[in-house]
C-alpha positions as CSV (number, residue, x, y, z in Angstrom):
1,M,83.6,71.9,92.1
2,G,86.4,70.9,95.8
3,P,84.6,71.7,99.0
4,I,86.7,75.0,99.2
5,K,85.2,76.3,96.1
6,K,82.5,75.3,97.4
7,L,82.1,77.0,100.2
8,T,83.6,80.2,98.9
9,T,80.7,80.2,96.3
10,I,77.8,79.8,98.9
11,T,79.5,82.5,101.3
12,L,79.9,85.3,97.8
13,L,77.0,84.3,97.6
14,S,75.1,84.9,100.4
15,G,76.9,87.9,100.8
16,L,75.7,89.5,97.3
17,I,71.6,88.6,98.9
18,L,72.6,90.0,102.0
19,L,73.5,93.3,100.2
20,L,70.9,93.4,97.5
21,S,68.1,93.2,99.6
22,Y,69.1,96.2,102.7
23,Q,66.5,97.5,104.9
24,D,66.5,100.9,106.8
25,A,68.6,101.0,109.8
26,N,66.5,103.7,111.3
27,A,69.9,103.5,113.4
28,Y,72.3,106.2,115.0
29,L,75.6,107.0,115.1
30,D,77.0,108.9,117.6
31,P,80.1,111.2,117.4
32,A,82.4,109.2,119.0
33,T,81.5,106.6,116.3
34,G,83.7,108.7,113.4
35,S,86.8,108.9,115.8
36,Y,86.4,105.6,116.1
37,I,86.6,104.4,112.3
38,F,89.3,107.0,112.3
39,Q,91.3,105.5,115.1
40,L,91.0,102.7,113.6
41,L,91.7,103.1,109.9
42,L,95.2,105.3,111.8
43,A,96.5,102.5,113.0
44,A,95.8,100.1,110.3
45,L,97.3,102.8,108.3
46,L,101.3,103.2,110.4
47,G,100.6,98.7,111.0
48,A,101.1,98.7,106.8
49,A,103.7,101.4,107.2
50,L,105.3,99.9,110.5
51,A,105.0,96.4,108.2
52,V,106.3,97.2,104.9
53,K,109.9,99.2,106.7
54,I,110.7,96.0,108.5
55,F,109.6,93.6,105.4
56,W,112.3,97.0,103.9
57,S,115.3,96.0,106.4
58,N,115.4,92.6,106.5
59,V,115.6,92.5,102.4
60,K,118.4,95.3,102.9
61,Y,119.9,93.6,104.8
62,F,120.3,90.4,102.9
63,F,121.6,92.0,100.3
64,L,123.6,94.0,101.9
65,N,124.8,90.6,103.5
66,L,125.2,88.9,100.6
67,F,127.4,91.4,99.4
68,S,129.9,92.3,102.6
69,K,133.5,90.7,103.7
70,N,131.6,90.0,106.7
71,R,128.3,87.4,106.3
72,N,127.6,87.4,109.9
73,A,125.9,90.7,110.1
74,G,122.7,91.5,110.9
75,P,119.8,94.5,111.2
76,D,120.7,94.0,115.0
77,Q,124.3,93.7,114.9
78,E,127.1,96.2,114.6
79,D,130.3,95.2,111.9
80,N,133.6,96.7,113.7
81,D,136.3,96.4,111.2
């Protein structure tokens, strides 16, 4: 067994043991915590949407560039034909 696989196995087993041996926390979550979690989720969704948009734009311009006459056109350059 390689060292990375061994480390992964130990990490997963440790996490499983921690999840199965929980105790009551008696913790307090104020209303701002819910708002903060909502902001984190919204930022993650918008960031993922932007990453997909940029990736799709690169794929689109790759194929447009592949089949166009002017091979130097890119997403930031205008085609003056």
